[in-house]
All heavy atoms as a GROMACS GRO file, in nm:
protein
  617
    1MET      N    1   2.462   6.157   1.144
    1MET     CA    2   2.323   6.132   1.113
    1MET      C    3   2.267   6.251   1.037
    1MET      O    4   2.302   6.364   1.066
    1MET     CB    5   2.244   6.108   1.240
    1MET     CG    6   2.283   5.981   1.309
    1MET     SD    7   2.171   5.946   1.445
    1MET     CE    8   2.287   5.866   1.553
    2ASP      N    9   2.180   6.222   0.947
    2ASP     CA   10   2.129   6.329   0.862
    2ASP      C   11   1.993   6.380   0.908
    2ASP      O   12   1.933   6.327   1.002
    2ASP     CB   13   2.123   6.283   0.717
    2ASP     CG   14   2.024   6.169   0.695
    2ASP    OD1   15   1.984   6.104   0.794
    2ASP    OD2   16   1.986   6.147   0.580
    3GLU      N   17   1.947   6.482   0.842
    3GLU     CA   18   1.822   6.547   0.880
    3GLU      C   19   1.702   6.454   0.867
    3GLU      O   20   1.609   6.460   0.948
    3GLU     CB   21   1.801   6.670   0.791
    3GLU     CG   22   1.682   6.752   0.831
    3GLU     CD   23   1.671   6.880   0.751
    3GLU    OE1   24   1.774   6.946   0.731
    3GLU    OE2   25   1.559   6.913   0.711
    4GLN      N   26   1.704   6.364   0.769
    4GLN     CA   27   1.592   6.271   0.751
    4GLN      C   28   1.574   6.180   0.871
    4GLN      O   29   1.462   6.145   0.908
    4GLN     CB   30   1.612   6.187   0.623
    4GLN     CG   31   1.599   6.266   0.497
    4GLN     CD   32   1.458   6.322   0.480
    4GLN    OE1   33   1.363   6.286   0.549
    4GLN    NE2   34   1.444   6.413   0.386
    5TYR      N   35   1.686   6.139   0.932
    5TYR     CA   36   1.680   6.054   1.050
    5TYR      C   37   1.607   6.126   1.164
    5TYR      O   38   1.517   6.071   1.227
    5TYR     CB   39   1.821   6.014   1.094
    5TYR     CG   40   1.824   5.946   1.228
    5TYR    CD1   41   1.792   5.810   1.240
    5TYR    CD2   42   1.856   6.016   1.344
    5TYR    CE1   43   1.792   5.747   1.363
    5TYR    CE2   44   1.858   5.953   1.467
    5TYR     CZ   45   1.826   5.819   1.476
    5TYR     OH   46   1.825   5.757   1.598
    6PHE      N   47   1.649   6.252   1.189
    6PHE     CA   48   1.588   6.328   1.298
    6PHE      C   49   1.442   6.362   1.267
    6PHE      O   50   1.358   6.364   1.356
    6PHE     CB   51   1.669   6.454   1.327
    6PHE     CG   52   1.799   6.424   1.394
    6PHE    CD1   53   1.918   6.436   1.325
    6PHE    CD2   54   1.803   6.381   1.525
    6PHE    CE1   55   2.038   6.407   1.386
    6PHE    CE2   56   1.923   6.350   1.588
    6PHE     CZ   57   2.041   6.364   1.518
    7LEU      N   58   1.415   6.388   1.141
    7LEU     CA   59   1.277   6.416   1.102
    7LEU      C   60   1.188   6.295   1.130
    7LEU      O   61   1.082   6.308   1.191
    7LEU     CB   62   1.272   6.452   0.953
    7LEU     CG   63   1.140   6.500   0.900
    7LEU    CD1   64   1.091   6.623   0.974
    7LEU    CD2   65   1.154   6.532   0.752
    8ALA      N   66   1.234   6.176   1.093
    8ALA     CA   67   1.157   6.054   1.120
    8ALA      C   68   1.141   6.031   1.269
    8ALA      O   69   1.034   5.990   1.317
    8ALA     CB   70   1.225   5.934   1.054
    9LEU      N   71   1.247   6.060   1.344
    9LEU     CA   72   1.244   6.042   1.490
    9LEU      C   73   1.139   6.133   1.554
    9LEU      O   74   1.056   6.088   1.634
    9LEU     CB   75   1.382   6.071   1.548
    9LEU     CG   76   1.395   6.063   1.700
    9LEU    CD1   77   1.385   5.919   1.746
    9LEU    CD2   78   1.528   6.123   1.743
   10TYR      N   79   1.140   6.261   1.517
   10TYR     CA   80   1.046   6.355   1.577
   10TYR      C   81   0.902   6.332   1.530
   10TYR      O   82   0.808   6.351   1.607
   10TYR     CB   83   1.089   6.499   1.553
   10TYR     CG   84   1.200   6.540   1.647
   10TYR    CD1   85   1.330   6.558   1.602
   10TYR    CD2   86   1.174   6.559   1.782
   10TYR    CE1   87   1.431   6.594   1.689
   10TYR    CE2   88   1.274   6.594   1.870
   10TYR     CZ   89   1.402   6.611   1.824
   10TYR     OH   90   1.502   6.646   1.911
   11ILE      N   91   0.885   6.288   1.408
   11ILE     CA   92   0.750   6.255   1.361
   11ILE      C   93   0.696   6.136   1.440
   11ILE      O   94   0.580   6.134   1.481
   11ILE     CB   95   0.748   6.229   1.209
   11ILE    CG1   96   0.766   6.363   1.136
   11ILE    CG2   97   0.619   6.161   1.166
   11ILE    CD1   98   0.777   6.352   0.986
   12ARG      N   99   0.780   6.037   1.464
   12ARG     CA  100   0.738   5.920   1.544
   12ARG      C  101   0.702   5.964   1.686
   12ARG      O  102   0.602   5.920   1.743
   12ARG     CB  103   0.848   5.816   1.546
   12ARG     CG  104   0.818   5.698   1.636
   12ARG     CD  105   0.872   5.571   1.581
   12ARG     NE  106   0.864   5.462   1.673
   12ARG     CZ  107   0.753   5.398   1.709
   12ARG    NH1  108   0.638   5.437   1.660
   12ARG    NH2  109   0.755   5.298   1.793
   13GLN      N  110   0.785   6.048   1.747
   13GLN     CA  111   0.755   6.097   1.881
   13GLN      C  112   0.625   6.176   1.883
   13GLN      O  113   0.547   6.163   1.977
   13GLN     CB  114   0.870   6.184   1.933
   13GLN     CG  115   0.993   6.106   1.968
   13GLN     CD  116   1.107   6.194   2.015
   13GLN    OE1  117   1.102   6.316   2.004
   13GLN    NE2  118   1.210   6.132   2.069
   14ALA      N  119   0.601   6.254   1.779
   14ALA     CA  120   0.477   6.332   1.772
   14ALA      C  121   0.357   6.239   1.764
   14ALA      O  122   0.256   6.262   1.831
   14ALA     CB  123   0.480   6.425   1.650
   15HIS      N  124   0.368   6.132   1.686
   15HIS     CA  125   0.256   6.038   1.673
   15HIS      C  126   0.227   5.966   1.804
   15HIS      O  127   0.112   5.931   1.832
   15HIS     CB  128   0.283   5.937   1.562
   15HIS     CG  129   0.266   5.995   1.426
   15HIS    ND1  130   0.334   5.947   1.316
   15HIS    CD2  131   0.192   6.098   1.380
   15HIS    CE1  132   0.301   6.017   1.210
   15HIS    NE2  133   0.215   6.110   1.247
   16ILE      N  134   0.329   5.945   1.884
   16ILE     CA  135   0.309   5.883   2.016
   16ILE      C  136   0.250   5.986   2.114
   16ILE      O  137   0.166   5.954   2.197
   16ILE     CB  138   0.443   5.827   2.070
   16ILE    CG1  139   0.487   5.708   1.984
   16ILE    CG2  140   0.433   5.788   2.217
   16ILE    CD1  141   0.629   5.662   2.009
   17MET      N  142   0.295   6.111   2.102
   17MET     CA  143   0.256   6.215   2.195
   17MET      C  144   0.112   6.265   2.174
   17MET      O  145   0.044   6.298   2.272
   17MET     CB  146   0.352   6.333   2.182
   17MET     CG  147   0.330   6.444   2.280
   17MET     SD  148   0.456   6.568   2.265
   17MET     CE  149   0.599   6.478   2.323
   18ILE      N  150   0.066   6.270   2.051
   18ILE     CA  151  -0.067   6.327   2.021
   18ILE      C  152  -0.178   6.262   2.104
   18ILE      O  153  -0.255   6.333   2.170
   18ILE     CB  154  -0.095   6.322   1.869
   18ILE    CG1  155  -0.005   6.425   1.798
   18ILE    CG2  156  -0.242   6.348   1.839
   18ILE    CD1  157  -0.002   6.411   1.648
   19PRO      N  158  -0.191   6.130   2.107
   19PRO     CA  159  -0.299   6.072   2.189
   19PRO      C  160  -0.278   6.093   2.339
   19PRO      O  161  -0.374   6.102   2.415
   19PRO     CB  162  -0.298   5.924   2.154
   19PRO     CG  163  -0.179   5.899   2.072
   19PRO     CD  164  -0.122   6.029   2.029
   20ARG      N  165  -0.154   6.104   2.382
   20ARG     CA  166  -0.129   6.128   2.525
   20ARG      C  167  -0.170   6.269   2.565
   20ARG      O  168  -0.224   6.288   2.674
   20ARG     CB  169   0.018   6.104   2.556
   20ARG     CG  170   0.053   5.957   2.542
   20ARG     CD  171   0.195   5.928   2.569
   20ARG     NE  172   0.218   5.785   2.548
   20ARG     CZ  173   0.333   5.727   2.565
   20ARG    NH1  174   0.437   5.796   2.607
   20ARG    NH2  175   0.346   5.598   2.542
   21LEU      N  176  -0.146   6.365   2.478
   21LEU     CA  177  -0.190   6.502   2.506
   21LEU      C  178  -0.343   6.509   2.507
   21LEU      O  179  -0.402   6.585   2.582
   21LEU     CB  180  -0.134   6.598   2.401
   21LEU     CG  181   0.015   6.627   2.409
   21LEU    CD1  182   0.061   6.702   2.286
   21LEU    CD2  183   0.049   6.704   2.536
   22GLU      N  184  -0.406   6.427   2.425
   22GLU     CA  185  -0.552   6.426   2.417
   22GLU      C  186  -0.615   6.373   2.547
   22GLU      O  187  -0.726   6.410   2.582
   22GLU     CB  188  -0.595   6.341   2.299
   22GLU     CG  189  -0.741   6.348   2.266
   22GLU     CD  190  -0.774   6.276   2.138
   22GLU    OE1  191  -0.688   6.208   2.081
   22GLU    OE2  192  -0.889   6.289   2.093
   23ARG      N  193  -0.543   6.288   2.618
   23ARG     CA  194  -0.597   6.225   2.739
   23ARG      C  195  -0.582   6.310   2.865
   23ARG      O  196  -0.626   6.270   2.973
   23ARG     CB  197  -0.533   6.090   2.761
   23ARG     CG  198  -0.582   5.984   2.664
   23ARG     CD  199  -0.541   5.846   2.708
   23ARG     NE  200  -0.397   5.828   2.706
   23ARG     CZ  201  -0.330   5.765   2.610
   23ARG    NH1  202  -0.394   5.714   2.508
   23ARG    NH2  203  -0.200   5.752   2.618
   24ILE      N  204  -0.518   6.427   2.852
   24ILE     CA  205  -0.506   6.514   2.970
   24ILE      C  206  -0.645   6.560   3.010
   24ILE      O  207  -0.724   6.605   2.926
   24ILE     CB  208  -0.412   6.633   2.941
   24ILE    CG1  209  -0.269   6.580   2.923
   24ILE    CG2  210  -0.419   6.736   3.052
   24ILE    CD1  211  -0.168   6.686   2.888
   25MET      N  212  -0.674   6.551   3.136
   25MET     CA  213  -0.808   6.584   3.187
   25MET      C  214  -0.843   6.731   3.157
   25MET      O  215  -0.759   6.818   3.174
   25MET     CB  216  -0.816   6.559   3.337
   25MET     CG  217  -0.788   6.416   3.374
   25MET     SD  218  -0.899   6.302   3.291
   25MET     CE  219  -1.022   6.289   3.415
   26PRO      N  220  -0.967   6.757   3.117
   26PRO     CA  221  -1.009   6.894   3.084
   26PRO      C  222  -0.998   6.991   3.201
   26PRO      O  223  -0.980   7.110   3.181
   26PRO     CB  224  -1.154   6.879   3.041
   26PRO     CG  225  -1.174   6.736   3.011
   26PRO     CD  226  -1.072   6.660   3.089
   27ASP      N  227  -1.005   6.940   3.323
   27ASP     CA  228  -0.997   7.031   3.438
   27ASP      C  229  -0.852   7.059   3.480
   27ASP      O  230  -0.828   7.135   3.574
   27ASP     CB  231  -1.076   6.976   3.557
   27ASP     CG  232  -1.028   6.840   3.603
   27ASP    OD1  233  -0.954   6.774   3.528
   27ASP    OD2  234  -1.063   6.800   3.715
   28SER      N  235  -0.756   7.002   3.409
   28SER     CA  236  -0.616   7.027   3.437
   28SER      C  237  -0.577   7.168   3.394
   28SER      O  238  -0.629   7.221   3.296
   28SER     CB  239  -0.530   6.924   3.362
   28SER     OG  240  -0.394   6.957   3.369
   29SER      N  241  -0.484   7.228   3.467
   29SER     CA  242  -0.441   7.364   3.433
   29SER      C  243  -0.365   7.369   3.301
   29SER      O  244  -0.352   7.475   3.241
   29SER     CB  245  -0.354   7.420   3.545
   29SER     OG  246  -0.234   7.348   3.554
   30CYS      N  247  -0.316   7.256   3.253
   30CYS     CA  248  -0.240   7.255   3.128
   30CYS      C  249  -0.322   7.197   3.012
   30CYS      O  250  -0.269   7.175   2.904
   30CYS     CB  251  -0.110   7.180   3.145
   30CYS     SG  252  -0.124   7.018   3.216
   31ALA      N  253  -0.451   7.177   3.030
   31ALA     CA  254  -0.534   7.118   2.925
   31ALA      C  255  -0.541   7.207   2.801
   31ALA      O  256  -0.538   7.157   2.688
   31ALA     CB  257  -0.674   7.091   2.978
   32HIS      N  258  -0.549   7.337   2.821
   32HIS     CA  259  -0.558   7.429   2.707
   32HIS      C  260  -0.430   7.425   2.623
   32HIS      O  261  -0.436   7.418   2.501
   32HIS     CB  262  -0.586   7.571   2.757
   32HIS     CG  263  -0.609   7.669   2.649
   32HIS    ND1  264  -0.723   7.669   2.572
   32HIS    CD2  265  -0.531   7.769   2.601
   32HIS    CE1  266  -0.715   7.766   2.483
   32HIS    NE2  267  -0.599   7.828   2.498
   33ARG      N  268  -0.316   7.427   2.690
   33ARG     CA  269  -0.188   7.417   2.618
   33ARG      C  270  -0.176   7.284   2.546
   33ARG      O  271  -0.127   7.277   2.435
   33ARG     CB  272  -0.070   7.430   2.715
   33ARG     CG  273  -0.038   7.572   2.751
   33ARG     CD  274   0.084   7.583   2.841
   33ARG     NE  275   0.202   7.521   2.785
   33ARG     CZ  276   0.302   7.475   2.858
   33ARG    NH1  277   0.298   7.481   2.990
   33ARG    NH2  278   0.409   7.423   2.801
   34ALA      N  279  -0.223   7.177   2.610
   34ALA     CA  280  -0.216   7.044   2.550
   34ALA      C  281  -0.296   7.039   2.421
   34ALA      O  282  -0.252   6.981   2.321
   34ALA     CB  283  -0.265   6.938   2.648
   35THR      N  284  -0.414   7.101   2.420
   35THR     CA  285  -0.498   7.103   2.300
   35THR      C  286  -0.428   7.176   2.186
   35THR      O  287  -0.425   7.129   2.073
   35THR     CB  288  -0.633   7.169   2.331
   35THR    OG1  289  -0.697   7.094   2.435
   35THR    CG2  290  -0.722   7.172   2.209
   36GLY      N  291  -0.369   7.291   2.217
   36GLY     CA  292  -0.298   7.367   2.114
   36GLY      C  293  -0.177   7.294   2.060
   36GLY      O  294  -0.153   7.292   1.939
   37LEU      N  295  -0.101   7.231   2.149
   37LEU     CA  296   0.015   7.155   2.106
   37LEU      C  297  -0.024   7.034   2.021
   37LEU      O  298   0.042   7.002   1.923
   37LEU     CB  299   0.097   7.109   2.227
   37LEU     CG  300   0.177   7.217   2.298
   37LEU    CD1  301   0.234   7.163   2.428
   37LEU    CD2  302   0.287   7.268   2.208
   38ARG      N  303  -0.132   6.970   2.059
   38ARG     CA  304  -0.179   6.853   1.982
   38ARG      C  305  -0.214   6.894   1.840
   38ARG      O  306  -0.174   6.830   1.743
   38ARG     CB  307  -0.300   6.791   2.053
   38ARG     CG  308  -0.343   6.659   1.993
   38ARG     CD  309  -0.451   6.595   2.079
   38ARG     NE  310  -0.566   6.680   2.100
   38ARG     CZ  311  -0.668   6.691   2.016
   38ARG    NH1  312  -0.669   6.624   1.904
   38ARG    NH2  313  -0.770   6.769   2.046
   39ARG      N  314  -0.287   7.005   1.826
   39ARG     CA  315  -0.324   7.055   1.693
   39ARG      C  316  -0.199   7.090   1.612
   39ARG      O  317  -0.190   7.060   1.493
   39ARG     CB  318  -0.414   7.177   1.705
   39ARG     CG  319  -0.554   7.144   1.738
   39ARG     CD  320  -0.640   7.269   1.723
   39ARG     NE  321  -0.760   7.253   1.801
   39ARG     CZ  322  -0.807   7.339   1.889
   39ARG    NH1  323  -0.746   7.454   1.908
   39ARG    NH2  324  -0.917   7.315   1.955
   40THR      N  325  -0.105   7.157   1.677
   40THR     CA  326   0.018   7.197   1.608
   40THR      C  327   0.097   7.075   1.564
   40THR      O  328   0.149   7.070   1.452
   40THR     CB  329   0.103   7.287   1.699
   40THR    OG1  330   0.025   7.400   1.737
   40THR    CG2  331   0.229   7.332   1.629
   41LEU      N  332   0.108   6.974   1.650
   41LEU     CA  333   0.179   6.853   1.614
   41LEU      C  334   0.113   6.783   1.496
   41LEU      O  335   0.182   6.735   1.404
   41LEU     CB  336   0.187   6.757   1.733
   41LEU     CG  337   0.289   6.792   1.840
   41LEU    CD1  338   0.270   6.702   1.962
   41LEU    CD2  339   0.430   6.779   1.786
   42MET      N  340  -0.018   6.776   1.496
   42MET     CA  341  -0.088   6.712   1.384
   42MET      C  342  -0.060   6.786   1.254
   42MET      O  343  -0.033   6.726   1.150
   42MET     CB  344  -0.238   6.702   1.412
   42MET     CG  345  -0.271   6.600   1.518
   42MET     SD  346  -0.446   6.560   1.538
   42MET     CE  347  -0.515   6.715   1.586
   43ARG      N  348  -0.066   6.918   1.262
   43ARG     CA  349  -0.042   7.000   1.142
   43ARG      C  350   0.102   6.982   1.094
   43ARG      O  351   0.127   6.964   0.974
   43ARG     CB  352  -0.070   7.146   1.171
   43ARG     CG  353  -0.055   7.236   1.051
   43ARG     CD  354  -0.087   7.381   1.082
   43ARG     NE  355  -0.037   7.430   1.209
   43ARG     CZ  356   0.087   7.476   1.229
   43ARG    NH1  357   0.174   7.479   1.132
   43ARG    NH2  358   0.122   7.521   1.348
   44LEU      N  359   0.198   6.986   1.185
   44LEU     CA  360   0.338   6.975   1.147
   44LEU      C  361   0.371   6.838   1.087
   44LEU      O  362   0.455   6.829   0.997
   44LEU     CB  363   0.429   7.000   1.269
   44LEU     CG  364   0.439   7.144   1.315
   44LEU    CD1  365   0.510   7.152   1.450
   44LEU    CD2  366   0.510   7.230   1.212
   45THR      N  367   0.310   6.732   1.137
   45THR     CA  368   0.339   6.599   1.082
   45THR      C  369   0.278   6.579   0.944
   45THR      O  370   0.322   6.491   0.870
   45THR     CB  371   0.291   6.487   1.175
   45THR    OG1  372   0.150   6.500   1.197
   45THR    CG2  373   0.364   6.490   1.308
   46LEU      N  374   0.180   6.661   0.908
   46LEU     CA  375   0.117   6.651   0.777
   46LEU      C  376   0.179   6.744   0.673
   46LEU      O  377   0.150   6.732   0.555
   46LEU     CB  378  -0.033   6.678   0.788
   46LEU     CG  379  -0.111   6.578   0.872
   46LEU    CD1  380  -0.256   6.623   0.886
   46LEU    CD2  381  -0.104   6.439   0.811
   47GLU      N  382   0.263   6.839   0.719
   47GLU     CA  383   0.327   6.933   0.626
   47GLU      C  384   0.422   6.861   0.532
   47GLU      O  385   0.482   6.760   0.567
   47GLU     CB  386   0.409   7.037   0.704
   47GLU     CG  387   0.334   7.152   0.756
   47GLU     CD  388   0.426   7.254   0.823
   47GLU    OE1  389   0.548   7.232   0.832
   47GLU    OE2  390   0.372   7.355   0.870
   48SER      N  391   0.434   6.917   0.414
   48SER     CA  392   0.529   6.861   0.319
   48SER      C  393   0.609   6.974   0.257
   48SER      O  394   0.552   7.055   0.185
   48SER     CB  395   0.456   6.783   0.211
   48SER     OG  396   0.549   6.723   0.124
   49PRO      N  397   0.733   6.985   0.282
   49PRO     CA  398   0.815   6.909   0.378
   49PRO      C  399   0.797   6.963   0.519
   49PRO      O  400   0.774   7.082   0.538
   49PRO     CB  401   0.959   6.934   0.330
   49PRO     CG  402   0.953   7.069   0.268
   49PRO     CD  403   0.814   7.081   0.208
   50PRO      N  404   0.807   6.876   0.618
   50PRO     CA  405   0.791   6.918   0.757
   50PRO      C  406   0.905   7.011   0.800
   50PRO      O  407   1.018   6.998   0.754
   50PRO     CB  408   0.797   6.788   0.836
   50PRO     CG  409   0.771   6.680   0.738
   50PRO     CD  410   0.820   6.731   0.607
   51ASN      N  411   0.874   7.104   0.886
   51ASN     CA  412   0.973   7.196   0.941
   51ASN      C  413   1.036   7.129   1.063
   51ASN      O  414   0.976   7.124   1.170
   51ASN     CB  415   0.905   7.328   0.980
   51ASN     CG  416   0.999   7.430   1.037
   51ASN    OD1  417   1.104   7.397   1.091
   51ASN    ND2  418   0.961   7.556   1.024
   52LEU      N  419   1.157   7.077   1.046
   52LEU     CA  420   1.223   7.000   1.151
   52LEU      C  421   1.244   7.082   1.278
   52LEU      O  422   1.216   7.034   1.388
   52LEU     CB  423   1.357   6.945   1.101
   52LEU     CG  424   1.441   6.870   1.204
   52LEU    CD1  425   1.366   6.750   1.259
   52LEU    CD2  426   1.573   6.828   1.142
   53GLN      N  427   1.290   7.204   1.264
   53GLN     CA  428   1.317   7.286   1.382
   53GLN      C  429   1.189   7.313   1.461
   53GLN      O  430   1.187   7.298   1.583
   53GLN     CB  431   1.381   7.418   1.342
   53GLN     CG  432   1.417   7.504   1.461
   53GLN     CD  433   1.486   7.634   1.419
   53GLN    OE1  434   1.513   7.656   1.302
   53GLN    NE2  435   1.514   7.718   1.516
   54ARG      N  436   1.082   7.348   1.394
   54ARG     CA  437   0.954   7.375   1.462
   54ARG      C  438   0.900   7.247   1.525
   54ARG      O  439   0.850   7.249   1.638
   54ARG     CB  440   0.854   7.435   1.363
   54ARG     CG  441   0.722   7.469   1.424
   54ARG     CD  442   0.733   7.588   1.519
   54ARG     NE  443   0.602   7.617   1.572
   54ARG     CZ  444   0.576   7.634   1.701
   54ARG    NH1  445   0.673   7.631   1.789
   54ARG    NH2  446   0.455   7.658   1.743
   55LEU      N  447   0.909   7.136   1.453
   55LEU     CA  448   0.862   7.007   1.505
   55LEU      C  449   0.938   6.971   1.633
   55LEU      O  450   0.879   6.929   1.732
   55LEU     CB  451   0.879   6.898   1.399
   55LEU     CG  452   0.830   6.759   1.433
   55LEU    CD1  453   0.681   6.758   1.463
   55LEU    CD2  454   0.862   6.664   1.318
   56GLN      N  455   1.069   6.992   1.632
   56GLN     CA  456   1.152   6.963   1.749
   56GLN      C  457   1.108   7.049   1.868
   56GLN      O  458   1.094   6.998   1.979
   56GLN     CB  459   1.298   6.989   1.715
   56GLN     CG  460   1.394   6.959   1.827
   56GLN     CD  461   1.538   6.987   1.787
   56GLN    OE1  462   1.565   7.046   1.683
   56GLN    NE2  463   1.630   6.946   1.871
   57GLU      N  464   1.086   7.177   1.844
   57GLU     CA  465   1.043   7.267   1.951
   57GLU      C  466   0.910   7.225   2.012
   57GLU      O  467   0.893   7.222   2.134
   57GLU     CB  468   1.030   7.410   1.898
   57GLU     CG  469   1.159   7.476   1.860
   57GLU     CD  470   1.139   7.605   1.783
   57GLU    OE1  471   1.021   7.646   1.762
   57GLU    OE2  472   1.240   7.666   1.743
   58VAL      N  473   0.815   7.190   1.926
   58VAL     CA  474   0.681   7.156   1.975
   58VAL      C  475   0.683   7.021   2.048
   58VAL      O  476   0.613   7.004   2.148
   58VAL     CB  477   0.578   7.158   1.859
   58VAL    CG1  478   0.442   7.115   1.908
   58VAL    CG2  479   0.571   7.297   1.799
   59VAL      N  480   0.763   6.926   2.002
   59VAL     CA  481   0.774   6.798   2.072
   59VAL      C  482   0.830   6.821   2.212
   59VAL      O  483   0.779   6.766   2.310
   59VAL     CB  484   0.861   6.697   1.993
   59VAL    CG1  485   0.903   6.580   2.080
   59VAL    CG2  486   0.785   6.647   1.870
   60HIS      N  487   0.931   6.906   2.224
   60HIS     CA  488   0.987   6.935   2.357
   60HIS      C  489   0.884   7.006   2.446
   60HIS      O  490   0.873   6.977   2.565
   60HIS     CB  491   1.114   7.017   2.345
   60HIS     CG  492   1.231   6.937   2.295
   60HIS    ND1  493   1.296   6.843   2.372
   60HIS    CD2  494   1.292   6.934   2.174
   60HIS    CE1  495   1.392   6.787   2.302
   60HIS    NE2  496   1.391   6.840   2.180
   61GLN      N  497   0.806   7.096   2.388
   61GLN     CA  498   0.699   7.161   2.465
   61GLN      C  499   0.595   7.058   2.509
   61GLN      O  500   0.542   7.066   2.621
   61GLN     CB  501   0.633   7.270   2.382
   61GLN     CG  502   0.718   7.391   2.357
   61GLN     CD  503   0.654   7.488   2.260
   61GLN    OE1  504   0.539   7.471   2.219
   61GLN    NE2  505   0.728   7.590   2.222
   62GLY      N  506   0.566   6.963   2.423
   62GLY     CA  507   0.472   6.857   2.457
   62GLY      C  508   0.518   6.775   2.576
   62GLY      O  509   0.439   6.741   2.664
   63TYR      N  510   0.648   6.743   2.578
   63TYR     CA  511   0.702   6.670   2.693
   63TYR      C  512   0.687   6.752   2.821
   63TYR      O  513   0.653   6.698   2.926
   63TYR     CB  514   0.850   6.635   2.672
   63TYR     CG  515   0.871   6.516   2.582
   63TYR    CD1  516   0.951   6.524   2.469
   63TYR    CD2  517   0.813   6.392   2.612
   63TYR    CE1  518   0.971   6.415   2.387
   63TYR    CE2  519   0.831   6.283   2.530
   63TYR     CZ  520   0.911   6.294   2.418
   63TYR     OH  521   0.930   6.187   2.337
   64ASP      N  522   0.710   6.882   2.812
   64ASP     CA  523   0.693   6.969   2.929
   64ASP      C  524   0.550   6.965   2.980
   64ASP      O  525   0.525   6.955   3.101
   64ASP     CB  526   0.733   7.112   2.897
   64ASP     CG  527   0.882   7.129   2.872
   64ASP    OD1  528   0.961   7.041   2.914
   64ASP    OD2  529   0.919   7.230   2.809
   65VAL      N  530   0.453   6.972   2.890
   65VAL     CA  531   0.312   6.970   2.929
   65VAL      C  532   0.275   6.835   2.989
   65VAL      O  533   0.204   6.828   3.090
   65VAL     CB  534   0.221   7.005   2.809
   65VAL    CG1  535   0.075   6.976   2.841
   65VAL    CG2  536   0.240   7.150   2.770
   66LEU      N  537   0.322   6.727   2.930
   66LEU     CA  538   0.293   6.594   2.984
   66LEU      C  539   0.352   6.578   3.124
   66LEU      O  540   0.288   6.520   3.212
   66LEU     CB  541   0.346   6.484   2.890
   66LEU     CG  542   0.271   6.469   2.759
   66LEU    CD1  543   0.344   6.372   2.667
   66LEU    CD2  544   0.128   6.421   2.782
   67GLU      N  545   0.473   6.628   3.145
   67GLU     CA  546   0.533   6.622   3.278
   67GLU      C  547   0.454   6.703   3.380
   67GLU      O  548   0.432   6.659   3.492
   67GLU     CB  549   0.677   6.672   3.273
   67GLU     CG  550   0.772   6.576   3.206
   67GLU     CD  551   0.913   6.632   3.193
   67GLU    OE1  552   0.943   6.737   3.255
   67GLU    OE2  553   0.994   6.570   3.122
   68GLU      N  554   0.411   6.822   3.337
   68GLU     CA  555   0.331   6.908   3.426
   68GLU      C  556   0.198   6.841   3.462
   68GLU      O  557   0.156   6.841   3.579
   68GLU     CB  558   0.305   7.042   3.357
   68GLU     CG  559   0.232   7.143   3.442
   68GLU     CD  560   0.209   7.273   3.368
   68GLU    OE1  561   0.284   7.304   3.274
   68GLU    OE2  562   0.113   7.344   3.405
   69ALA      N  563   0.134   6.780   3.365
   69ALA     CA  564   0.008   6.711   3.390
   69ALA      C  565   0.028   6.592   3.484
   69ALA      O  566  -0.056   6.565   3.571
   69ALA     CB  567  -0.055   6.665   3.258
   70ALA      N  568   0.138   6.522   3.468
   70ALA     CA  569   0.167   6.408   3.556
   70ALA      C  570   0.190   6.455   3.699
   70ALA      O  571   0.144   6.391   3.794
   70ALA     CB  572   0.288   6.332   3.504
   71ARG      N  573   0.261   6.567   3.714
   71ARG     CA  574   0.283   6.621   3.850
   71ARG      C  575   0.151   6.662   3.914
   71ARG      O  576   0.129   6.638   4.032
   71ARG     CB  577   0.380   6.739   3.845
   71ARG     CG  578   0.526   6.700   3.840
   71ARG     CD  579   0.616   6.818   3.866
   71ARG     NE  580   0.607   6.919   3.762
   71ARG     CZ  581   0.679   6.920   3.649
   71ARG    NH1  582   0.765   6.824   3.628
   71ARG    NH2  583   0.666   7.018   3.562
   72GLU      N  584   0.064   6.724   3.835
   72GLU     CA  585  -0.067   6.763   3.887
   72GLU      C  586  -0.147   6.642   3.934
   72GLU      O  587  -0.210   6.644   4.038
   72GLU     CB  588  -0.150   6.835   3.779
   72GLU     CG  589  -0.124   6.981   3.769
   72GLU     CD  590  -0.217   7.046   3.669
   72GLU    OE1  591  -0.327   6.992   3.639
   72GLU    OE2  592  -0.182   7.154   3.620
   73LYS      N  593  -0.143   6.538   3.852
   73LYS     CA  594  -0.221   6.419   3.885
   73LYS      C  595  -0.166   6.349   4.011
   73LYS      O  596  -0.242   6.289   4.087
   73LYS     CB  597  -0.219   6.322   3.766
   73LYS     CG  598  -0.316   6.211   3.778
   73LYS     CD  599  -0.327   6.133   3.649
   73LYS     CE  600  -0.435   6.028   3.663
   73LYS     NZ  601  -0.458   5.957   3.540
   74ALA      N  602  -0.037   6.360   4.033
   74ALA     CA  603   0.026   6.295   4.148
   74ALA      C  604  -0.005   6.365   4.280
   74ALA      O  605   0.010   6.307   4.388
   74ALA     CB  606   0.177   6.288   4.128
   75ARG      N  607  -0.051   6.489   4.273
   75ARG     CA  608  -0.081   6.565   4.397
   75ARG      C  609  -0.205   6.517   4.464
   75ARG      O  610  -0.297   6.470   4.423
   75ARG     CB  611  -0.097   6.713   4.366
   75ARG     CG  612   0.032   6.776   4.328
   75ARG     CD  613   0.012   6.924   4.302
   75ARG     NE  614   0.125   6.970   4.224
   75ARG     CZ  615   0.123   7.077   4.149
   75ARG    NH1  616   0.015   7.150   4.139
   75ARG    NH2  617   0.228   7.114   4.083
   0.00000   0.00000   0.00000
């Protein structure tokens, strides 16, 4: 598989993740990180050409924040 495939994959994941990061409650301990990651994801998806390595890193960080927020909400 080539770089374009992975680039499309991570851009799609970013587009799914952005609104989910936005819905994290403001009183959550990870809300500040979620806001920064959301901004970074939006910027990275609009870059031409997008930085695949940075996009991959931020998407993985986004998953970590979403998992942390879900654990907080479950308590």
